[in-house]
All heavy atoms as an XYZ file, in Angstrom:
935
protein
N     160.740     55.968    120.884
C     160.875     57.113    120.021
C     160.374     56.719    118.636
O     160.868     55.777    118.037
C     162.336     57.545    119.980
C     162.615     58.708    119.101
S     164.363     59.118    119.176
C     164.229     60.785    119.672
N     159.370     57.438    118.148
C     158.813     57.119    116.840
C     159.758     57.590    115.737
O     160.635     58.418    115.969
C     157.442     57.761    116.673
O     157.576     59.157    116.550
N     159.528     57.087    114.543
C     160.402     57.421    113.418
C     160.338     58.912    113.077
O     161.297     59.488    112.600
C     160.007     56.578    112.213
C     161.037     56.572    111.139
C     160.765     55.490    110.136
C     161.916     55.443    109.161
N     162.218     54.168    108.666
N     159.185     59.552    113.345
C     159.020     60.961    113.030
C     159.650     61.870    114.091
O     159.958     63.015    113.812
C     157.541     61.327    112.912
C     156.793     60.559    111.844
C     156.337     59.192    112.322
O     155.916     59.078    113.485
O     156.413     58.232    111.547
N     159.770     61.378    115.320
C     160.303     62.214    116.394
C     161.784     62.479    116.202
O     162.520     61.651    115.685
C     160.083     61.555    117.758
C     158.733     61.800    118.326
C     158.603     61.252    119.719
O     159.127     60.158    119.981
O     157.966     61.902    120.532
N     162.200     63.616    116.646
C     163.597     64.021    116.571
C     164.179     64.063    117.981
O     163.474     64.279    118.950
C     163.721     65.407    115.948
C     163.164     65.504    114.557
C     164.160     64.989    113.577
N     163.740     65.240    112.218
C     164.224     64.595    111.210
N     165.134     63.683    111.383
N     163.833     64.848    109.992
N     165.471     63.888    118.057
C     166.185     64.031    119.313
C     166.957     65.342    119.240
O     167.770     65.531    118.341
C     167.149     62.867    119.530
C     167.992     62.979    120.794
C     167.206     62.498    121.998
C     169.276     62.206    120.670
N     166.688     66.237    120.176
C     167.431     67.492    120.280
C     168.515     67.277    121.323
O     168.230     67.054    122.492
C     166.498     68.627    120.685
C     165.485     68.904    119.610
O     165.839     69.322    118.529
N     164.227     68.635    119.901
N     169.748     67.327    120.888
C     170.878     66.956    121.715
C     171.688     68.181    122.090
O     172.080     68.957    121.219
C     171.731     65.986    120.886
C     172.836     65.267    121.585
C     172.435     63.811    121.720
C     174.089     65.359    120.768
N     171.899     68.390    123.379
C     172.768     69.460    123.847
C     174.201     68.983    123.665
O     174.600     67.970    124.236
C     172.476     69.772    125.319
C     173.208     70.942    125.937
C     172.819     72.249    125.245
C     172.878     71.048    127.408
N     174.984     69.676    122.840
C     176.306     69.164    122.466
C     177.373     69.394    123.523
O     178.414     68.765    123.489
C     176.783     69.784    121.138
O     176.803     71.206    121.271
C     175.876     69.379    120.001
N     177.135     70.292    124.448
C     178.114     70.554    125.495
C     177.711     69.845    126.786
O     176.550     69.868    127.154
C     178.231     72.055    125.725
C     178.911     72.729    124.547
C     178.722     74.222    124.540
N     179.303     74.847    123.368
C     178.765     74.830    122.162
N     177.647     74.184    121.948
N     179.349     75.438    121.149
N     178.659     69.216    127.461
C     178.325     68.501    128.691
C     177.882     69.453    129.795
O     178.245     70.621    129.820
C     179.619     67.781    129.074
C     180.694     68.454    128.310
C     180.065     69.104    127.119
N     177.100     68.917    130.726
C     176.536     69.717    131.812
C     177.245     69.539    133.140
O     176.671     69.800    134.180
C     175.060     69.355    131.998
C     174.152     69.766    130.858
C     172.745     69.283    131.137
C     174.172     71.268    130.689
N     178.476     69.104    133.118
C     179.238     68.898    134.357
C     178.458     68.046    135.334
O     177.748     67.149    134.967
C     179.607     70.255    134.982
C     180.344     71.228    134.062
C     180.439     72.602    134.711
C     181.718     70.720    133.736
N     178.548     68.338    136.604
C     177.844     67.543    137.603
C     176.385     67.956    137.715
O     175.599     67.298    138.365
C     178.518     67.690    138.963
O     178.491     69.056    139.342
N     176.013     69.044    137.050
C     174.640     69.514    137.086
C     173.674     68.444    136.600
O     172.579     68.293    137.114
C     174.521     70.765    136.205
C     173.187     71.472    136.128
C     172.920     72.160    137.460
C     173.202     72.501    135.017
N     174.103     67.677    135.619
C     173.241     66.652    135.044
C     172.860     65.596    136.072
O     171.730     65.128    136.088
C     173.936     65.989    133.860
C     173.161     64.885    133.154
C     171.954     65.473    132.440
C     174.033     64.139    132.206
N     173.765     65.231    136.930
C     173.514     64.152    137.877
C     172.431     64.499    138.892
O     171.724     63.631    139.364
C     174.803     63.777    138.603
S     176.076     63.211    137.479
N     172.321     65.769    139.230
C     171.359     66.143    140.266
C     170.114     66.823    139.715
O     169.216     67.154    140.473
C     172.030     67.036    141.303
S     172.686     68.564    140.611
N     170.042     67.041    138.410
C     168.880     67.703    137.816
C     167.677     66.774    137.803
O     167.776     65.625    137.399
C     169.166     68.123    136.375
S     170.014     69.670    136.239
N     166.551     67.307    138.221
C     165.305     66.569    138.135
C     164.533     66.994    136.898
O     165.015     67.750    136.061
N     163.313     66.517    136.809
C     162.476     66.792    135.645
C     162.255     68.288    135.447
O     162.428     68.810    134.351
C     161.134     66.046    135.760
C     161.364     64.550    135.581
C     160.130     66.553    134.739
C     160.122     63.705    135.767
N     161.868     68.983    136.494
C     161.577     70.416    136.354
C     162.812     71.201    135.918
O     162.723     72.071    135.056
C     161.014     70.987    137.654
C     159.653     70.421    137.983
O     158.942     69.937    137.102
N     159.289     70.459    139.245
N     163.955     70.899    136.515
C     165.190     71.606    136.155
C     165.574     71.350    134.705
O     166.008     72.260    134.000
C     166.335     71.178    137.064
O     166.043     71.492    138.404
N     165.416     70.129    134.249
C     165.757     69.810    132.863
C     164.766     70.446    131.888
O     165.154     70.879    130.809
C     165.832     68.301    132.655
C     167.074     67.650    133.251
C     166.983     66.133    133.139
C     168.334     68.147    132.578
N     163.492     70.531    132.261
C     162.504     71.189    131.399
C     162.857     72.671    131.240
O     162.767     73.226    130.146
C     161.104     71.022    131.966
N     163.296     73.305    132.327
C     163.722     74.701    132.262
C     165.004     74.820    131.433
O     165.158     75.745    130.637
C     163.920     75.282    133.688
C     164.596     76.632    133.641
C     162.580     75.373    134.401
N     165.923     73.879    131.600
C     167.162     73.862    130.820
C     166.866     73.803    129.320
O     167.491     74.493    128.527
C     168.019     72.664    131.233
C     169.306     72.477    130.454
C     170.416     73.273    131.109
C     169.682     71.025    130.382
N     165.893     72.983    128.932
C     165.498     72.884    127.523
C     165.039     74.243    127.020
O     165.417     74.686    125.940
C     164.382     71.821    127.339
C     163.717     71.947    125.982
C     164.944     70.426    127.536
N     164.230     74.925    127.823
C     163.694     76.216    127.391
C     164.754     77.311    127.391
O     164.812     78.115    126.467
C     162.522     76.615    128.281
C     161.326     75.705    128.080
C     160.172     76.039    129.002
O     160.348     76.654    130.045
N     158.990     75.632    128.612
N     165.599     77.363    128.411
C     166.547     78.472    128.534
C     167.877     78.232    127.827
O     168.407     79.123    127.178
C     166.777     78.786    130.008
C     165.530     79.337    130.675
C     165.739     79.678    132.138
O     166.842     79.454    132.675
O     164.769     80.165    132.753
N     168.442     77.054    127.950
C     169.745     76.777    127.357
C     169.627     76.326    125.904
O     170.401     76.753    125.055
C     170.496     75.696    128.171
O     170.596     76.132    129.515
C     171.877     75.448    127.618
N     168.660     75.475    125.638
C     168.491     74.963    124.283
C     167.578     75.871    123.449
O     167.499     75.715    122.238
C     167.933     73.537    124.322
C     168.846     72.539    125.024
S     168.097     70.898    125.198
C     168.770     70.081    123.769
N     166.860     76.778    124.102
C     165.907     77.693    123.436
C     164.858     76.919    122.635
O     164.525     77.268    121.510
C     166.641     78.697    122.559
N     164.338     75.843    123.234
C     163.329     75.014    122.592
C     162.127     74.864    123.517
O     162.216     75.111    124.714
C     163.909     73.632    122.261
C     165.069     73.620    121.270
C     165.721     72.246    121.233
C     164.590     74.024    119.879
N     161.025     74.427    122.963
C     159.792     74.212    123.718
C     159.832     72.818    124.340
O     159.798     71.819    123.621
C     158.595     74.364    122.789
C     157.270     74.127    123.476
O     157.233     74.007    124.719
O     156.255     74.065    122.757
N     159.903     72.736    125.654
C     160.010     71.434    126.323
C     158.722     70.613    126.206
O     158.724     69.428    126.499
C     160.400     71.614    127.792
O     159.487     72.460    128.446
N     157.612     71.242    125.777
C     156.351     70.520    125.581
C     156.186     70.027    124.139
O     155.198     69.389    123.816
C     155.163     71.427    125.946
C     155.164     71.826    127.395
C     155.630     73.074    127.778
C     154.705     70.966    128.382
C     155.645     73.457    129.109
C     154.718     71.336    129.712
C     155.188     72.578    130.077
N     157.129     70.326    123.281
C     157.062     69.924    121.875
C     157.161     68.404    121.759
O     157.728     67.742    122.636
C     158.192     70.584    121.092
N     156.639     67.838    120.672
C     156.749     66.382    120.478
C     158.161     65.997    120.032
O     158.413     65.717    118.864
C     155.709     66.097    119.390
C     155.596     67.375    118.644
C     155.858     68.473    119.629
N     159.080     66.028    120.970
C     160.486     65.713    120.695
C     161.119     65.174    121.963
O     160.547     65.265    123.044
C     161.221     66.969    120.231
N     162.303     64.621    121.812
C     163.085     64.128    122.946
C     164.297     65.039    123.077
O     164.906     65.425    122.085
C     163.526     62.660    122.718
C     164.375     62.169    123.873
C     162.309     61.768    122.520
N     164.635     65.379    124.313
C     165.760     66.269    124.584
C     166.798     65.472    125.372
O     166.463     64.808    126.349
C     165.287     67.490    125.375
C     164.146     68.193    124.704
C     162.838     67.929    125.064
C     164.389     69.084    123.674
C     161.782     68.556    124.424
C     163.345     69.715    123.028
C     162.029     69.458    123.402
N     168.054     65.551    124.939
C     169.105     64.745    125.559
C     170.277     65.602    125.976
O     170.606     66.597    125.342
C     169.593     63.676    124.587
N     170.922     65.188    127.061
C     172.152     65.827    127.529
C     172.996     64.762    128.217
O     172.496     63.720    128.613
C     171.834     66.984    128.477
O     171.057     66.533    129.557
N     174.296     65.052    128.327
C     175.185     64.109    128.993
C     176.083     64.852    129.968
O     176.187     66.073    129.925
C     176.027     63.330    127.985
S     177.350     64.289    127.253
N     176.733     64.099    130.833
C     177.692     64.703    131.761
C     179.076     64.758    131.107
O     179.288     64.230    130.017
C     177.715     63.934    133.087
C     178.123     62.486    132.925
O     178.230     61.967    131.827
N     178.348     61.819    134.028
N     180.018     65.430    131.756
C     181.346     65.605    131.165
C     182.071     64.281    130.911
O     182.667     64.101    129.847
C     182.212     66.526    132.044
C     183.542     66.857    131.361
C     184.319     67.936    132.077
N     183.645     69.215    132.098
C     183.660     70.109    131.107
N     184.305     69.839    129.997
N     183.039     71.252    131.229
N     182.036     63.302    131.823
C     182.708     62.029    131.519
C     182.004     61.212    130.424
O     182.521     60.211    129.965
C     182.672     61.267    132.848
C     182.355     62.264    133.884
C     181.610     63.371    133.228
N     180.820     61.657    130.014
C     180.021     61.014    128.975
C     179.661     59.569    129.317
O     179.591     58.706    128.434
C     180.724     61.084    127.626
C     180.999     62.504    127.164
C     181.140     62.605    125.686
N     181.709     63.806    125.137
C     181.264     65.043    125.299
N     180.256     65.267    126.081
N     181.840     66.066    124.724
N     179.429     59.310    130.590
C     178.979     57.978    130.974
C     177.514     57.973    131.407
O     176.958     56.924    131.725
C     179.869     57.388    132.067
C     179.837     58.182    133.357
O     179.306     59.318    133.378
O     180.360     57.671    134.363
N     176.867     59.157    131.415
C     175.448     59.257    131.752
C     174.749     60.164    130.746
O     175.267     61.214    130.387
C     175.253     59.856    133.145
C     175.753     58.960    134.229
C     175.638     59.632    135.563
N     176.377     58.845    136.534
C     176.004     58.672    137.780
N     174.936     59.278    138.235
N     176.706     57.928    138.584
N     173.577     59.724    130.342
C     172.765     60.511    129.433
C     171.352     60.579    129.994
O     170.829     59.574    130.473
C     172.712     59.864    128.046
C     171.876     60.645    127.051
S     171.496     59.796    125.500
C     173.079     59.277    124.928
N     170.775     61.773    129.968
C     169.388     61.937    130.372
C     168.566     62.324    129.157
O     168.971     63.159    128.355
C     169.248     63.006    131.449
C     169.639     62.507    132.823
C     169.225     63.477    133.910
C     169.576     62.899    135.275
N     169.217     63.817    136.359
N     167.404     61.682    129.047
C     166.457     61.956    127.979
C     165.171     62.466    128.625
O     164.674     61.864    129.578
C     166.150     60.689    127.185
C     167.343     59.957    126.590
C     166.912     58.616    126.016
C     168.003     60.795    125.526
N     164.655     63.554    128.110
C     163.439     64.157    128.643
C     162.444     64.351    127.506
O     162.818     64.796    126.420
C     163.763     65.523    129.271
C     162.585     66.315    129.822
C     162.119     65.733    131.152
C     162.950     67.779    129.984
N     161.180     63.995    127.761
C     160.126     64.290    126.790
C     158.792     64.434    127.504
O     158.620     63.983    128.629
C     160.059     63.231    125.678
C     159.719     61.841    126.148
C     158.405     61.394    126.139
C     160.717     60.976    126.564
C     158.093     60.106    126.554
C     160.423     59.693    126.982
C     159.102     59.251    126.978
N     157.869     65.104    126.837
C     156.520     65.323    127.359
C     155.579     64.401    126.598
O     155.583     64.380    125.375
C     156.113     66.793    127.172
C     154.842     67.146    127.873
C     154.846     67.410    129.232
C     153.647     67.214    127.182
C     153.672     67.734    129.901
C     152.464     67.537    127.839
C     152.479     67.805    129.197
N     154.764     63.619    127.325
C     153.906     62.626    126.657
C     152.409     62.934    126.786
O     151.615     62.057    127.041
C     154.214     61.222    127.165
C     153.645     60.948    128.546
O     153.270     61.908    129.240
O     153.550     59.764    128.911
N     152.001     64.153    126.623
C     150.616     64.636    126.669
C     150.095     64.851    128.074
O     149.234     65.681    128.284
C     149.648     63.725    125.915
C     149.879     63.637    124.443
C     148.872     62.741    123.817
N     148.768     61.499    124.584
C     148.427     60.337    124.098
N     148.118     60.242    122.839
N     148.365     59.268    124.846
N     150.554     64.098    129.063
C     150.025     64.266    130.415
C     151.108     64.578    131.445
O     150.813     64.819    132.603
C     149.267     63.007    130.844
O     150.147     61.902    130.851
N     152.360     64.573    131.028
C     153.448     64.871    131.956
C     154.801     64.571    131.349
O     154.901     63.975    130.276
N     155.826     65.010    132.038
C     157.189     64.779    131.574
C     157.658     63.385    131.955
O     157.293     62.853    133.001
C     158.153     65.803    132.182
C     158.064     67.156    131.548
C     157.402     68.193    132.190
C     158.636     67.394    130.309
C     157.315     69.438    131.604
C     158.549     68.640    129.711
C     157.887     69.668    130.362
N     158.507     62.820    131.095
C     159.147     61.530    131.349
C     160.650     61.774    131.305
O     161.156     62.407    130.388
C     158.750     60.482    130.286
C     159.486     59.173    130.518
C     157.246     60.278    130.273
N     161.352     61.259    132.310
C     162.801     61.407    132.388
C     163.425     60.021    132.402
O     163.053     59.165    133.207
C     163.194     62.170    133.658
C     164.682     62.360    133.916
C     165.311     63.202    132.815
C     164.894     63.011    135.273
N     164.381     59.806    131.502
C     165.085     58.523    131.406
C     166.567     58.794    131.611
O     167.123     59.717    131.009
C     164.859     57.868    130.019
C     165.644     56.574    129.904
C     163.384     57.635    129.774
N     167.207     57.995    132.451
C     168.647     58.095    132.673
C     169.293     56.807    132.200
O     168.861     55.709    132.567
C     168.950     58.297    134.164
C     170.414     58.146    134.571
C     171.245     59.297    134.022
C     170.554     58.071    136.070
N     170.318     56.935    131.354
C     171.107     55.772    130.963
C     172.512     55.992    131.479
O     173.145     57.007    131.186
C     171.127     55.582    129.446
C     171.924     54.331    129.051
C     171.765     53.948    127.610
C     172.532     52.656    127.334
N     172.374     52.213    125.962
N     172.992     55.044    132.266
C     174.340     55.110    132.821
C     175.139     53.927    132.300
O     174.735     52.781    132.415
C     174.279     55.051    134.356
C     175.661     55.195    134.987
C     175.603     55.017    136.469
N     175.342     53.599    136.729
C     175.038     53.110    137.925
N     174.905     53.891    138.949
N     174.842     51.829    138.074
N     176.299     54.231    131.712
C     177.183     53.185    131.221
C     178.148     52.794    132.332
O     178.654     53.647    133.048
C     177.962     53.676    130.000
C     177.121     54.109    128.810
C     178.008     54.638    127.688
C     176.262     52.965    128.309
N     178.422     51.515    132.450
C     179.313     51.059    133.513
C     180.771     50.994    133.083
O     181.662     51.138    133.908
C     178.876     49.672    134.024
O     178.789     48.786    132.917
C     177.534     49.772    134.720
N     181.026     50.776    131.775
C     182.412     50.627    131.341
C     182.811     51.537    130.197
O     183.979     51.796    130.004
C     182.659     49.172    130.920
C     182.540     48.205    132.076
C     182.821     46.787    131.646
O     183.479     46.583    130.607
O     182.385     45.873    132.353
N     181.873     52.003    129.399
C     182.203     52.755    128.191
C     181.739     54.197    128.291
O     181.247     54.626    129.322
C     181.577     52.070    126.972
C     182.155     50.697    126.751
O     183.360     50.563    126.634
N     181.312     49.686    126.703
N     181.885     54.916    127.214
C     181.471     56.316    127.130
C     180.579     56.492    125.904
O     180.753     55.789    124.900
C     182.684     57.257    126.985
C     183.701     57.130    128.091
C     183.198     57.811    129.355
N     184.159     57.705    130.446
C     184.022     56.898    131.475
N     182.991     56.092    131.558
N     184.908     56.886    132.436
N     179.652     57.438    125.983
C     178.858     57.782    124.815
C     179.747     58.513    123.823
O     180.602     59.304    124.200
C     177.675     58.691    125.201
C     176.624     57.979    126.004
C     176.482     58.240    127.345
C     175.785     57.056    125.398
C     175.512     57.589    128.096
C     174.819     56.393    126.143
C     174.680     56.660    127.493
N     179.549     58.257    122.565
C     180.255     58.958    121.492
C     179.407     60.163    121.122
O     178.492     60.060    120.326
C     180.427     58.057    120.272
C     181.039     56.716    120.586
C     182.546     56.810    120.512
N     183.092     55.470    120.637
C     184.073     55.167    121.447
N     184.617     56.103    122.195
N     184.526     53.946    121.515
N     179.694     61.292    121.756
C     178.876     62.489    121.586
C     179.306     63.248    120.343
O     180.497     63.401    120.090
C     179.043     63.370    122.824
C     177.790     64.050    123.242
C     177.569     65.386    123.225
C     176.602     63.461    123.757
N     176.311     65.662    123.688
C     175.695     64.490    124.020
C     176.205     62.143    123.999
C     174.419     64.273    124.518
C     174.940     61.925    124.505
C     174.071     62.977    124.760
N     178.373     63.743    119.545
C     178.744     64.474    118.326
C     179.543     65.742    118.639
O     179.260     66.423    119.620
C     177.404     64.851    117.693
C     176.373     64.091    118.415
C     176.936     63.645    119.706
N     180.517     66.014    117.812
C     181.322     67.230    117.959
C     180.799     68.267    116.974
O     180.972     68.129    115.769
C     182.788     66.903    117.684
C     183.379     65.954    118.728
C     184.702     65.337    118.303
N     184.642     64.501    117.109
C     184.190     63.248    117.092
N     183.734     62.691    118.197
N     184.179     62.552    115.978
N     180.135     69.263    117.492
C     179.535     70.294    116.648
C     179.787     71.668    117.244
O     179.976     71.811    118.447
C     178.016     70.106    116.542
C     177.550     68.781    116.025
C     177.735     68.676    114.520
N     176.980     67.600    113.927
C     177.295     66.334    113.991
N     178.349     65.947    114.637
N     176.558     65.425    113.392
N     179.763     72.672    116.405
C     179.875     74.057    116.864
C     178.578     74.520    117.516
O     178.589     75.266    118.479
C     180.229     74.978    115.691
C     181.642     74.774    115.167
C     182.704     75.114    116.202
O     182.551     76.128    116.904
O     183.685     74.361    116.304
N     177.461     74.087    116.964
C     176.153     74.496    117.480
C     175.934     73.902    118.871
O     176.376     72.790    119.163
C     175.050     74.036    116.542
N     175.247     74.656    119.720
C     174.975     74.182    121.077
C     173.954     73.055    121.095
O     173.970     72.201    121.972
C     174.487     75.331    121.949
N     173.051     73.042    120.105
C     172.011     72.024    120.019
C     172.022     71.423    118.619
O     172.103     72.135    117.632
C     170.613     72.626    120.305
C     169.533     71.564    120.162
C     170.575     73.255    121.684
N     171.949     70.107    118.564
C     171.906     69.387    117.295
C     170.631     68.553    117.280
O     170.293     67.922    118.278
C     173.135     68.460    117.140
C     173.023     67.605    115.910
C     174.403     69.264    117.122
N     169.930     68.558    116.159
C     168.732     67.730    116.011
C     169.099     66.488    115.218
O     169.635     66.580    114.114
C     167.618     68.511    115.302
O     167.330     69.689    116.066
C     166.355     67.675    115.183
N     168.816     65.335    115.805
C     169.151     64.056    115.186
C     167.889     63.306    114.797
O     166.830     63.510    115.383
C     169.950     63.190    116.161
C     171.228     63.778    116.736
C     171.841     62.807    117.727
C     172.212     64.119    115.632
N     168.029     62.425    113.835
C     166.915     61.546    113.465
C     166.774     60.455    114.519
O     167.671     60.242    115.354
C     167.164     60.891    112.098
O     168.307     60.022    112.213
C     167.384     61.930    111.012
N     165.683     59.732    114.442
C     165.470     58.610    115.351
C     166.576     57.574    115.195
O     167.089     57.029    116.166
C     164.100     57.996    115.079
O     163.883     56.881    115.883
N     166.972     57.322    113.958
C     168.032     56.349    113.682
C     169.354     56.783    114.322
O     170.033     55.984    114.982
C     168.194     56.201    112.176
C     169.198     55.157    111.765
C     169.298     55.024    110.255
O     169.245     56.044    109.542
O     169.439     53.875    109.797
N     169.726     58.046    114.158
C     170.962     58.555    114.760
C     170.901     58.492    116.283
O     171.904     58.223    116.942
C     171.212     59.990    114.306
C     171.575     60.119    112.848
C     171.590     61.562    112.387
O     170.736     62.352    112.784
N     172.569     61.909    111.570
N     169.730     58.726    116.838
C     169.550     58.658    118.290
C     169.856     57.261    118.809
O     170.537     57.094    119.815
C     168.115     59.030    118.663
O     167.780     60.289    118.162
N     169.355     56.268    118.088
C     169.624     54.880    118.485
C     171.110     54.556    118.367
O     171.656     53.825    119.187
C     168.783     53.914    117.655
C     167.333     53.961    117.989
N     166.805     53.412    119.129
C     166.304     54.550    117.344
C     165.510     53.629    119.177
N     165.177     54.329    118.093
N     171.763     55.097    117.346
C     173.200     54.873    117.196
C     173.950     55.414    118.403
O     174.855     54.759    118.920
C     173.721     55.530    115.931
C     173.257     54.904    114.650
C     172.725     53.658    114.483
C     173.297     55.494    113.359
N     172.420     53.451    113.169
C     172.760     54.550    112.454
C     173.717     56.730    112.884
C     172.650     54.813    111.093
C     173.610     56.982    111.527
C     173.083     56.036    110.646
N     173.616     56.622    118.841
C     174.302     57.209    120.001
C     174.079     56.358    121.237
O     175.003     56.094    121.997
C     173.849     58.663    120.218
C     174.464     59.530    119.137
C     174.237     59.153    121.612
C     174.360     60.989    119.335
N     172.837     55.917    121.443
C     172.547     55.069    122.596
C     173.304     53.743    122.526
O     173.618     53.151    123.552
C     171.040     54.815    122.714
C     170.228     56.015    123.172
C     168.739     55.769    122.958
C     170.517     56.332    124.627
N     173.598     53.280    121.313
C     174.348     52.034    121.126
C     175.862     52.228    121.127
O     176.614     51.285    120.945
C     173.938     51.351    119.815
C     172.559     50.728    119.897
O     172.084     50.467    121.020
O     171.948     50.502    118.837
N     176.320     53.482    121.277
C     177.751     53.739    121.353
C     178.424     53.974    120.018
O     179.652     53.935    119.920
N     177.648     54.227    118.977
C     178.226     54.459    117.644
C     178.553     55.937    117.488
O     177.759     56.799    117.847
C     177.253     53.990    116.549
C     177.037     52.477    116.667
C     177.761     54.366    115.165
C     175.949     51.927    115.789
N     179.711     56.230    116.927
C     180.130     57.600    116.671
C     179.480     58.064    115.376
O     179.896     57.673    114.287
C     181.654     57.657    116.563
C     182.192     59.062    116.384
O     181.387     60.001    116.181
O     183.422     59.223    116.443
N     178.453     58.917    115.481
C     177.736     59.332    114.272
C     178.574     60.263    113.401
O     178.300     60.401    112.213
C     176.369     59.970    114.585
C     176.521     61.269    115.347
C     175.475     58.995    115.322
C     175.237     62.057    115.447
N     179.600     60.891    113.966
C     180.484     61.728    113.158
C     181.350     60.891    112.223
O     181.833     61.382    111.211
C     181.377     62.596    114.045
C     180.592     63.691    114.740
O     179.545     64.120    114.198
O     181.011     64.121    115.820
N     181.564     59.625    112.565
C     182.389     58.746    111.746
C     181.560     57.982    110.705
O     182.119     57.347    109.826
C     183.137     57.751    112.629
N     180.238     58.061    110.813
C     179.360     57.343    109.893
C     179.343     58.038    108.532
O     179.187     59.248    108.456
C     177.932     57.272    110.435
C     177.806     56.533    111.750
S     178.148     54.787    111.607
C     176.755     54.238    110.688
N     179.485     57.249    107.491
C     179.421     57.777    106.124
C     178.444     56.908    105.347
O     178.601     55.693    105.283
C     180.808     57.747    105.440
C     180.713     58.248    104.021
C     181.811     58.545    106.246
N     177.447     57.541    104.769
C     176.447     56.812    103.986
C     176.734     56.971    102.497
O     177.409     57.907    102.086
C     175.061     57.379    104.244
C     174.497     57.065    105.579
C     173.074     57.615    105.616
N     172.423     57.293    106.857
C     171.651     56.223    107.038
N     171.436     55.387    106.064
N     171.097     56.007    108.207
N     176.159     56.069    101.730
C     176.175     56.237    100.278
C     175.330     57.458     99.950
O     174.311     57.704    100.594
C     175.575     55.018     99.574
C     176.396     53.789     99.721
N     177.562     53.576     99.035
C     176.211     52.688    100.492
C     178.064     52.414     99.371
N     177.273     51.850    100.251
N     175.704     58.226     98.937
C     174.861     59.357     98.557
C     173.504     58.861     98.034
O     173.423     57.777     97.447
C     175.650     60.057     97.452
C     176.694     59.097     97.023
C     176.893     58.110     98.133
N     172.470     59.637     98.259
C     171.139     59.274     97.785
C     170.997     59.762     96.352
O     171.031     60.969     96.105
C     170.041     59.897     98.684
C     168.659     59.560     98.137
C     170.200     59.437    100.116
N     170.866     58.833     95.403
C     170.764     59.255     93.998
C     169.414     59.910     93.723
O     168.405     59.544     94.312
C     170.921     57.953     93.220
C     170.600     56.872     94.162
C     170.870     57.395     95.546
N     169.410     60.874     92.830
C     168.189     61.569     92.419
C     167.908     61.193     90.970
O     168.415     61.819     90.054
C     168.359     63.090     92.566
C     168.674     63.544     93.965
C     167.544     63.267     94.931
O     166.382     63.389     94.593
N     167.895     62.859     96.137
N     167.140     60.152     90.772
C     166.836     59.661     89.433
C     165.730     60.477     88.797
O     164.788     60.890     89.457
C     166.426     58.195     89.468
C     167.508     57.282     90.006
C     167.400     56.685     91.247
C     168.648     57.036     89.247
C     168.396     55.854     91.734
C     169.658     56.209     89.734
C     169.512     55.624     90.963
O     170.496     54.808     91.453
N     165.836     60.681     87.504
C     164.801     61.384     86.751
C     164.003     60.425     85.864
O     162.817     60.589     85.658
C     165.434     62.470     85.869
C     166.180     63.526     86.649
C     165.261     64.313     87.563
O     164.129     64.581     87.225
N     165.757     64.669     88.724
N     164.696     59.405     85.343
C     164.065     58.456     84.434
C     164.500     57.050     84.818
O     165.678     56.822     85.093
C     164.484     58.743     82.967
C     163.858     57.747     82.009
C     164.132     60.158     82.570
N     163.565     56.132     84.842
C     163.907     54.729     85.127
C     164.320     54.052     83.827
O     163.742     54.276     82.782
C     162.704     54.008     85.721
N     165.333     53.209     83.940
C     165.677     52.432     82.757
C     166.990     52.670     82.266
O     167.953     52.937     82.079
């Protein structure tokens, strides 16, 4: 995932549907449930209810790529949001894959300087 690419994350789990969905079904899910273009230069992610499996889908100019990550002992820390779809930065995407709760992350504010010195 490049620094410019965004991860579009479906915030609600897909029950057992996620486990049996193939590439075509997930591409349709992106278009109908997420209301996004599955051919866009972005990564689309969803998880199952136990949050131990995550599927990532993206289009790479010549076809769709589907990646499944299954955790054996832990759970993904999925963001809690009202919106059905959340767009994350590349950095936040890596945090989720590493098991970091992005809702608990607090950064220093970015200062807006006008004059140096």
